[in-house]
KOLTITOR-917090 format. One line per field, with one value per residue (C-alpha): residue in three letters; residue number from 0; x, y, z. Coordinates in steps of 0.001 Angstrom, whole numbers, always signed. Layout:
BEGIN
residu	c(ALA | ...)
num	c(NUM | ...)
x	c(X | ...)
y	c(Y | ...)
z	c(Z | ...)
END
This chain:
BEGIN
residu	c(MET | LYS | PRO | ALA | VAL | ALA | LYS | ALA | ALA | SER | ALA | SER | PHE | PRO | ALA | SER | LEU | ARG | CYS | SER | ARG | THR | GLY | VAL | TYR | ALA | PRO | LEU | LEU | LYS | PRO | GLU | SER | PRO | LEU | ASP | PRO | PRO | LEU | LYS | LYS | GLY | GLY | THR | GLY | GLY | LEU | SER | PRO | GLY | GLY | THR | VAL | SER | ARG | ARG | ARG | ALA | TRP | HIS | LEU | ASN | ALA | VAL | LEU | VAL | ALA | SER | LEU | SER | ILE | LEU | GLY | GLY | VAL | PRO | ALA | VAL | ALA | PHE | GLN | PHE | GLN | ASP | ALA | ARG | PRO | GLY | TYR | ALA | PHE | SER | PHE | PRO | ARG | ASP | HIS | ALA | SER | HIS | ASP | ALA | PHE | ARG | THR | GLU | TRP | TRP | TYR | TYR | SER | GLY | LEU | ILE | ALA | GLY | PRO | ASP | GLY | GLN | ARG | PHE | GLY | TYR | GLN | LEU | THR | PHE | PHE | ARG | SER | GLY | VAL | ASP | PRO | GLY | SER | LYS | ASN | PRO | SER | ARG | TRP | THR | VAL | ARG | HIS | LEU | TYR | LEU | ALA | HIS | PHE | ALA | VAL | ALA | ASP | LEU | ALA | ALA | ARG | ARG | HIS | VAL | PHE | PHE | GLU | LYS | MET | ASN | ARG | ALA | GLY | ILE | GLY | TRP | ALA | GLY | SER | ARG | PRO | ASP | ARG | LEU | HIS | VAL | TRP | ASN | GLU | ASP | TRP | SER | ALA | GLU | ILE | SER | GLU | GLY | ILE | HIS | ARG | LEU | ARG | ALA | ARG | GLY | GLY | GLY | TYR | GLU | ILE | GLN | LEU | ASP | LEU | GLU | PRO | PHE | ARG | PRO | PRO | VAL | ILE | HIS | GLY | ARG | ASP | GLY | VAL | SER | ARG | LYS | GLY | ASN | GLY | PRO | GLY | GLU | ALA | SER | HIS | TYR | VAL | SER | LEU | THR | ARG | MET | LYS | THR | THR | GLY | ILE | LEU | THR | ALA | GLY | GLY | ARG | VAL | ILE | PRO | VAL | LYS | GLY | GLU | SER | TRP | MET | ASP | HIS | GLU | PHE | THR | SER | ALA | ASP | LEU | SER | PRO | ASN | LEU | ALA | GLY | TRP | ASP | TRP | LEU | GLY | LEU | ARG | LEU | SER | ASP | GLY | SER | ASP | LEU | MET | ILE | TYR | ARG | LEU | ARG | ALA | ARG | GLY | GLU | GLY | SER | ARG | GLU | ILE | VAL | SER | GLY | THR | LEU | VAL | ARG | PRO | ASP | GLY | ALA | ALA | ARG | SER | LEU | GLU | ALA | ALA | GLU | ILE | ARG | LEU | ALA | PRO | GLY | GLY | THR | TRP | LYS | SER | PRO | GLY | SER | GLY | ALA | ALA | TYR | PRO | VAL | HIS | TRP | ARG | VAL | GLU | ILE | PRO | GLY | GLU | ARG | ILE | VAL | LEU | ASP | ALA | ARG | ALA | VAL | PHE | PRO | GLU | GLN | GLU | LEU | VAL | THR | ALA | GLU | SER | THR | ARG | VAL | THR | TYR | TRP | GLU | GLY | VAL | VAL | ASP | VAL | SER | GLY | GLU | SER | ARG | GLY | LYS | VAL | VAL | THR | GLY | GLU | GLY | TYR | LEU | GLU | MET | THR | GLY | ARG | ALA | ARG | PRO | GLU)
num	c(0 | 1 | 2 | 3 | 4 | 5 | 6 | 7 | 8 | 9 | 10 | 11 | 12 | 13 | 14 | 15 | 16 | 17 | 18 | 19 | 20 | 21 | 22 | 23 | 24 | 25 | 26 | 27 | 28 | 29 | 30 | 31 | 32 | 33 | 34 | 35 | 36 | 37 | 38 | 39 | 40 | 41 | 42 | 43 | 44 | 45 | 46 | 47 | 48 | 49 | 50 | 51 | 52 | 53 | 54 | 55 | 56 | 57 | 58 | 59 | 60 | 61 | 62 | 63 | 64 | 65 | 66 | 67 | 68 | 69 | 70 | 71 | 72 | 73 | 74 | 75 | 76 | 77 | 78 | 79 | 80 | 81 | 82 | 83 | 84 | 85 | 86 | 87 | 88 | 89 | 90 | 91 | 92 | 93 | 94 | 95 | 96 | 97 | 98 | 99 | 100 | 101 | 102 | 103 | 104 | 105 | 106 | 107 | 108 | 109 | 110 | 111 | 112 | 113 | 114 | 115 | 116 | 117 | 118 | 119 | 120 | 121 | 122 | 123 | 124 | 125 | 126 | 127 | 128 | 129 | 130 | 131 | 132 | 133 | 134 | 135 | 136 | 137 | 138 | 139 | 140 | 141 | 142 | 143 | 144 | 145 | 146 | 147 | 148 | 149 | 150 | 151 | 152 | 153 | 154 | 155 | 156 | 157 | 158 | 159 | 160 | 161 | 162 | 163 | 164 | 165 | 166 | 167 | 168 | 169 | 170 | 171 | 172 | 173 | 174 | 175 | 176 | 177 | 178 | 179 | 180 | 181 | 182 | 183 | 184 | 185 | 186 | 187 | 188 | 189 | 190 | 191 | 192 | 193 | 194 | 195 | 196 | 197 | 198 | 199 | 200 | 201 | 202 | 203 | 204 | 205 | 206 | 207 | 208 | 209 | 210 | 211 | 212 | 213 | 214 | 215 | 216 | 217 | 218 | 219 | 220 | 221 | 222 | 223 | 224 | 225 | 226 | 227 | 228 | 229 | 230 | 231 | 232 | 233 | 234 | 235 | 236 | 237 | 238 | 239 | 240 | 241 | 242 | 243 | 244 | 245 | 246 | 247 | 248 | 249 | 250 | 251 | 252 | 253 | 254 | 255 | 256 | 257 | 258 | 259 | 260 | 261 | 262 | 263 | 264 | 265 | 266 | 267 | 268 | 269 | 270 | 271 | 272 | 273 | 274 | 275 | 276 | 277 | 278 | 279 | 280 | 281 | 282 | 283 | 284 | 285 | 286 | 287 | 288 | 289 | 290 | 291 | 292 | 293 | 294 | 295 | 296 | 297 | 298 | 299 | 300 | 301 | 302 | 303 | 304 | 305 | 306 | 307 | 308 | 309 | 310 | 311 | 312 | 313 | 314 | 315 | 316 | 317 | 318 | 319 | 320 | 321 | 322 | 323 | 324 | 325 | 326 | 327 | 328 | 329 | 330 | 331 | 332 | 333 | 334 | 335 | 336 | 337 | 338 | 339 | 340 | 341 | 342 | 343 | 344 | 345 | 346 | 347 | 348 | 349 | 350 | 351 | 352 | 353 | 354 | 355 | 356 | 357 | 358 | 359 | 360 | 361 | 362 | 363 | 364 | 365 | 366 | 367 | 368 | 369 | 370 | 371 | 372 | 373 | 374 | 375 | 376 | 377 | 378 | 379 | 380 | 381 | 382 | 383 | 384 | 385 | 386 | 387 | 388 | 389 | 390 | 391 | 392 | 393 | 394 | 395 | 396 | 397 | 398 | 399 | 400 | 401 | 402 | 403 | 404 | 405 | 406 | 407 | 408 | 409 | 410 | 411 | 412 | 413 | 414 | 415 | 416)
x	c(+0 | +1456 | +1948 | -591 | -3169 | -2380 | -3064 | -6347 | -7292 | -6579 | -8769 | -11558 | -11875 | -14850 | -14812 | -16379 | -15139 | -18045 | -20012 | -21616 | -20464 | -22661 | -20170 | -19907 | -19511 | -22770 | -24158 | -22527 | -24135 | -24194 | -22050 | -24043 | -22953 | -20543 | -18168 | -18181 | -15748 | -15698 | -12736 | -14720 | -15857 | -17817 | -18601 | -21681 | -20178 | -21492 | -20958 | -17737 | -16804 | -16587 | -14284 | -11436 | -7701 | -5239 | -2890 | +18 | -1116 | -995 | +2527 | +885 | -2074 | -280 | +699 | -2909 | -4269 | -1699 | -2286 | -6030 | -5671 | -3288 | -5892 | -8355 | -5865 | -5622 | -1865 | +1297 | +3474 | +6435 | +5590 | +7089 | +10308 | +9441 | +11864 | +13008 | +13013 | +16706 | +18680 | +19434 | +15960 | +15529 | +11955 | +10557 | +7141 | +4517 | +5855 | +6155 | +2532 | +1691 | +1717 | +4965 | +4123 | +7646 | +6896 | +4582 | +2519 | +1440 | -1158 | -2477 | -4027 | -6035 | -7456 | -8764 | -10917 | -13683 | -16548 | -19857 | -21180 | -22567 | -19168 | -20124 | -16891 | -16324 | -13313 | -12891 | -10505 | -10108 | -7402 | -6526 | -4325 | -2551 | -1310 | +911 | +257 | +2010 | +2515 | +4768 | +2178 | +2099 | -1466 | -3401 | -6738 | -8212 | -9184 | -5554 | -4846 | -1740 | -2746 | -5531 | -7014 | -8604 | -10075 | -11736 | -13742 | -14707 | -16552 | -16577 | -19345 | -17591 | -20607 | -22767 | -19834 | -20722 | -18165 | -19076 | -16907 | -17104 | -14716 | -14071 | -11874 | -11405 | -9073 | -8595 | -11008 | -12895 | -11919 | -13257 | -10121 | -6622 | -3756 | -1884 | +1940 | +2260 | +204 | -1890 | -5164 | -6244 | -9776 | -11938 | -15316 | -16771 | -14219 | -11214 | -8282 | -6812 | -4616 | -5981 | -4230 | -2413 | -5595 | -6212 | -9829 | -11399 | -14685 | -16277 | -19715 | -21486 | -24526 | -25836 | -22409 | -20439 | -17453 | -16588 | -13472 | -10767 | -7409 | -4770 | -1320 | -53 | +3546 | +5811 | +5969 | +7751 | +10029 | +10338 | +13432 | +16930 | +18414 | +14981 | +13934 | +11855 | +13101 | +10508 | +12924 | +16595 | +17075 | +17876 | +14848 | +12789 | +11871 | +9493 | +9609 | +7316 | +6131 | +3435 | +1533 | +908 | -1293 | -3818 | -6573 | -9804 | -13149 | -16135 | -19305 | -20065 | -23348 | -24324 | -27656 | -29563 | -27898 | -25694 | -23160 | -20638 | -17426 | -13924 | -10914 | -7478 | -6234 | -3153 | -1977 | +437 | +1837 | +4048 | +5398 | +7424 | +7935 | +8734 | +6757 | +6931 | +9327 | +7719 | +9696 | +7396 | +4004 | +2210 | +2201 | +1322 | +1199 | +297 | -124 | -722 | -1234 | -506 | -1880 | +1587 | +1746 | +4019 | +3173 | +4397 | +4477 | +5609 | +5456 | +6486 | +6804 | +6423 | +8809 | +7515 | +9184 | +12707 | +15522 | +13437 | +13931 | +11184 | +11582 | +10668 | +10938 | +9318 | +9401 | +8845 | +7648 | +8191 | +5750 | +7903 | +7657 | +11214 | +11276 | +13590 | +13895 | +13614 | +15595 | +14315 | +16472 | +14791 | +11235 | +9358 | +6052 | +3977 | +480 | -2060 | -5663 | -7048 | -10386 | -11319 | -13328 | -16510 | -16312 | -12717 | -11610 | -8557 | -7277 | -6304 | -4420 | -6634 | -4496 | -843 | +1890 | +4359 | +7598 | +10421 | +12768 | +15229 | +12425 | +10732 | +7555 | +5187 | +1807 | -1233 | -3205 | -6626 | -9256 | -12319 | -14310 | -12993 | -15403 | -13317 | -12199 | -12425 | -12717 | -12280 | -12871 | -14784 | -12204 | -8537 | -9014 | -7232 | -8509 | -7224 | -8104 | -7857 | -9545 | -9580 | -7554 | -7462 | -4129 | -3072 | +310 | +3342 | +5874 | +8944 | +7310 | +4056 | +650 | -544 | -3597 | -4017 | -5789 | -4965 | -5305 | -4031 | -3633 | -2901 | -2550 | -1601 | -3457 | -6160 | -5450 | -5201 | -3795)
y	c(+0 | +3365 | +5925 | +8297 | +5532 | +4557 | +8143 | +8127 | +4804 | +6076 | +9087 | +6756 | +5242 | +6799 | +8150 | +4879 | +1521 | -405 | -1282 | -4007 | -5141 | -6522 | -6438 | -2661 | -374 | -228 | +2613 | +2927 | +1490 | +3423 | +2062 | -213 | +1551 | +4274 | +1463 | +28 | +2289 | +2641 | +569 | -2577 | -3827 | -6968 | -7948 | -9683 | -10269 | -10412 | -11767 | -11003 | -8377 | -7302 | -6553 | -8005 | -7555 | -9785 | -11589 | -10600 | -6978 | -7237 | -5777 | -2501 | -2755 | -1631 | +1724 | +2354 | +1418 | +3365 | +6433 | +6055 | +5738 | +8692 | +10839 | +9752 | +10358 | +6664 | +6016 | +7973 | +9257 | +7135 | +3611 | +199 | -820 | -3986 | -6788 | -7523 | -10970 | -11860 | -14941 | -17510 | -17713 | -21162 | -22415 | -24600 | -26227 | -26040 | -22724 | -21045 | -21729 | -19141 | -15329 | -13342 | -9955 | -8578 | -8506 | -5910 | -8015 | -11641 | -13849 | -17380 | -18500 | -21651 | -22734 | -26041 | -28086 | -30067 | -32160 | -33475 | -37068 | -36376 | -35158 | -31477 | -29502 | -26355 | -24175 | -22324 | -19733 | -18521 | -15999 | -14178 | -11068 | -9397 | -5879 | -4435 | -818 | -264 | -3547 | -1836 | +700 | +1254 | +2528 | +219 | +722 | -2394 | -236 | +614 | -366 | -2518 | -4671 | -4676 | -8007 | -8648 | -11809 | -12958 | -16028 | -17069 | -19994 | -20969 | -23292 | -24692 | -26240 | -23139 | -20785 | -18758 | -16998 | -15331 | -13690 | -12047 | -9919 | -8693 | -6056 | -5580 | -4463 | -6926 | -4993 | -7251 | -10456 | -9450 | -10673 | -11858 | -14258 | -16198 | -16134 | -19558 | -21715 | -21410 | -19808 | -16830 | -15509 | -12649 | -12682 | -16141 | -17034 | -18998 | -21251 | -23342 | -26406 | -29031 | -32390 | -31798 | -30972 | -27508 | -26635 | -23917 | -22166 | -19335 | -18275 | -15471 | -14866 | -18405 | -19988 | -21759 | -24079 | -26356 | -28132 | -30283 | -30336 | -32982 | -32442 | -35293 | -34096 | -31808 | -28023 | -26713 | -23714 | -21602 | -19786 | -20203 | -19831 | -19221 | -16308 | -15929 | -12983 | -10385 | -7714 | -6913 | -4635 | -5469 | -6808 | -7151 | -10703 | -12775 | -15921 | -18208 | -21715 | -23934 | -27094 | -28020 | -31087 | -31495 | -34102 | -32156 | -33301 | -31477 | -29602 | -26930 | -25039 | -23441 | -22395 | -23823 | -27222 | -28791 | -30860 | -33318 | -32713 | -34049 | -33047 | -31490 | -28105 | -25873 | -23566 | -20625 | -18677 | -15633 | -12911 | -9861 | -6185 | -5102 | -3213 | -4317 | -2174 | +590 | -922 | -3950 | -3783 | -6805 | -10443 | -13732 | -16829 | -20486 | -23228 | -26577 | -30178 | -32816 | -36336 | -37914 | -36662 | -33687 | -30066 | -26857 | -23243 | -20502 | -16734 | -13885 | -10257 | -8297 | -5438 | -1930 | -170 | -157 | -677 | -2870 | -6589 | -9112 | -11652 | -15289 | -18140 | -21428 | -24684 | -28236 | -30723 | -34345 | -37154 | -38163 | -34602 | -33562 | -29944 | -28313 | -24564 | -23382 | -20430 | -18029 | -19584 | -22959 | -21653 | -20767 | -19090 | -17838 | -16310 | -17509 | -16591 | -13624 | -12626 | -8942 | -7968 | -6085 | -4387 | -3178 | -3470 | -5452 | -8178 | -11315 | -14258 | -17166 | -19771 | -20262 | -22460 | -23647 | -25396 | -26680 | -28126 | -29594 | -31636 | -32426 | -30709 | -29062 | -27943 | -25962 | -24317 | -22980 | -21173 | -23353 | -20183 | -16640 | -14650 | -14810 | -11177 | -9154 | -5367 | -3227 | +205 | +1408 | +304 | -405 | +185 | -3018 | -5094 | -8614 | -12107 | -15257 | -18522 | -22199 | -23700 | -27187 | -28545 | -30921 | -31839 | -34062 | -34686 | -36797 | -38287 | -39234 | -37634 | -35721 | -33750 | -31447 | -28594 | -25506 | -21757 | -18834 | -15263 | -12168 | -8615 | -5274 | -5749 | -3147 | +584 | +2478 | +41)
z	c(+0 | -1006 | +1787 | +197 | +59 | +3638 | +4671 | +2745 | +4282 | +7770 | +7139 | +6045 | +9512 | +11291 | +14804 | +15933 | +14644 | +16135 | +13046 | +11002 | +7565 | +4821 | +1979 | +2106 | +5065 | +7008 | +9179 | +12556 | +15630 | +18872 | +21711 | +23961 | +27119 | +28286 | +29340 | +25840 | +23929 | +20168 | +18950 | +18301 | +14931 | +14173 | +10613 | +9349 | +5955 | +2437 | -1048 | -2890 | -3773 | -149 | +2690 | +4633 | +4603 | +2779 | +5133 | +2885 | +3116 | +6889 | +6646 | +5629 | +7957 | +11093 | +9586 | +8591 | +12002 | +13980 | +11824 | +12363 | +16099 | +16226 | +14482 | +17149 | +19949 | +20718 | +20693 | +21414 | +18570 | +19766 | +20828 | +21505 | +19713 | +17813 | +17031 | +13470 | +11866 | +11788 | +10643 | +13295 | +14781 | +16356 | +16077 | +18835 | +18825 | +20151 | +21555 | +18148 | +17252 | +19944 | +19774 | +19397 | +20863 | +20347 | +16601 | +15153 | +12758 | +13013 | +11416 | +11644 | +8353 | +7732 | +4390 | +3162 | +843 | +2516 | +1177 | +2429 | +2184 | -1301 | -2542 | -2678 | -2284 | -280 | +310 | +3567 | +4931 | +8506 | +9355 | +12566 | +12606 | +15486 | +14814 | +17528 | +18460 | +21804 | +23673 | +26225 | +27373 | +31154 | +31027 | +33397 | +31638 | +30104 | +27115 | +26271 | +22677 | +22925 | +19961 | +17433 | +16427 | +13057 | +11605 | +8443 | +7528 | +4002 | +2461 | -1216 | -2445 | -5498 | -7196 | -6752 | -7561 | -4495 | -2289 | +1014 | +3628 | +7040 | +9108 | +12621 | +14229 | +17985 | +20715 | +23577 | +25797 | +28182 | +26433 | +23023 | +21256 | +21982 | +21397 | +24044 | +24163 | +25825 | +23459 | +20317 | +21296 | +19235 | +19146 | +17990 | +19708 | +18990 | +16287 | +17495 | +16667 | +19463 | +19884 | +22240 | +22585 | +19300 | +17363 | +15877 | +16616 | +14454 | +15161 | +13171 | +12008 | +10192 | +8005 | +8196 | +7594 | +10308 | +10658 | +13547 | +12316 | +13874 | +12063 | +12727 | +11168 | +8981 | +9124 | +11158 | +10727 | +7635 | +8186 | +5039 | +3835 | +5182 | +8638 | +10153 | +7923 | +4779 | +2736 | +1753 | +559 | +98 | +3091 | +6722 | +8550 | +5351 | +6242 | +8290 | +10372 | +8390 | +9260 | +7738 | +8433 | +4820 | +5166 | +7978 | +8180 | +8590 | +9975 | +11413 | +10580 | +7984 | +8139 | +4824 | +3379 | +6312 | +5929 | +8614 | +6675 | +8133 | +6199 | +5815 | +3768 | +4106 | +5270 | +5218 | +8006 | +7650 | +10582 | +10060 | +12292 | +11304 | +12044 | +8469 | +5872 | +2263 | +245 | -1876 | -4775 | -4705 | -6438 | -5016 | -4089 | -5822 | -3589 | -4110 | -1502 | -3244 | -2104 | -4767 | -5183 | -4886 | -1289 | -1933 | -1147 | -2752 | -1580 | -3957 | -3661 | -5907 | -4840 | -8053 | -8813 | -9343 | -12287 | -13616 | -11186 | -8885 | -8555 | -7902 | -5139 | -5747 | -3280 | -2416 | -526 | -1769 | +846 | -139 | +736 | +3719 | +5112 | +4235 | +3033 | +499 | +102 | -3508 | -4811 | -7461 | -10206 | -9611 | -10091 | -13256 | -12537 | -15472 | -15404 | -17957 | -18611 | -16702 | -15254 | -15102 | -12071 | -12957 | -9572 | -9249 | -12870 | -11739 | -14060 | -12159 | -13690 | -12603 | -14393 | -13460 | -14921 | -12297 | -13218 | -11017 | -13679 | -11184 | -9642 | -13003 | -11819 | -14312 | -12972 | -14070 | -11247 | -12261 | -10220 | -9696 | -10405 | -10792 | -8631 | -5427 | -5187 | -1979 | -1998 | +1124 | -380 | +2687 | +5271 | +4504 | +768 | -204 | -3108 | -3667 | -4895 | -2823 | -3642 | -4474 | -7331 | -8825 | -10062 | -12832 | -14266 | -13799 | -11049 | -11783 | -14848 | -13131 | -13636 | -10568 | -9563 | -6623 | -4905 | -2917 | -2575 | -4659 | -3453 | -5564 | -4303 | -5823 | -9108 | -8453 | -8287 | -6082 | -3496)
END
């Protein structure tokens, strides 16, 4: 997000952030009581296009939120000194599934493909964000904004080509939202992700849609990048600590359209924490998380360069069927966009077909959106427009035919961003 757009976005926040969302910004609701201050936002969702914030854009979110709160007199001009993501970080689990409050921005992202007894397929996405404002504040008030917590929940009905989403934004307040530093338990009102006896338990609902899912990892955590850091730029600290659980057995209940559906499938979990902003020399992000039928998994991202003199950043990780992970350098990856879909709402053109090649591994894949209408537009809040949705995969790996599924995310293709 450009600084000028960030300033415009901050100005777009109203004096009260307690509101309801139905795809576009809805009229404000009055606080319920004098003890219920205005930095609380609960979303009731809507059909795409609609609002939430891309997890990759979360790097930019903190600047917007802090600027907004400063306008409202909510935070000091000089706040907590956050820690950078530096090489040499030693991950330890389950500790590193928990919150890292010394870093400014953090998110826990779950996505998966699930199906009912009749084979009807659904995609789901549940993401929790923590945005540090002033964790070191000595103000004893429970209303002090040390962190802001955001969350979004989306469901894609693949047969009906229907995509719905919902969002929330809260301070911790009186237990409205939070994230524990000792174990994975993050919540925003009645949405939550928590580990219990090794199982990730997800709960979220909105607008007649609800998930109650239990996720069991098939394989150990995958740490992306090298020496504990995933590079997101060329400068010092332009990196994140990035870990995934790429294949998780998923069972539970999906409520959709008045139907309560027992479901099962597989899920992917990303967890990143950083204190960096994306460089202004980078225009946007393309990301793929794919699970293949031969048991291997593939994560690839590309940070697109903006203009001459800038250099794009490409990286990835291949996870073999036995769980062993290999970091992929830019020279090993060929990533080419194919057919595009132009959004009638934003006018953005999104490549919804991607060719992925890893010549050294004899991998050639085509990833195609199951349906293109999976754009999210947040013109009335953070003013970020992006695409994130379900893709099906076909191709070859080491001379054998493979199929697969996963999620694709693309940001920075709509203007202004």
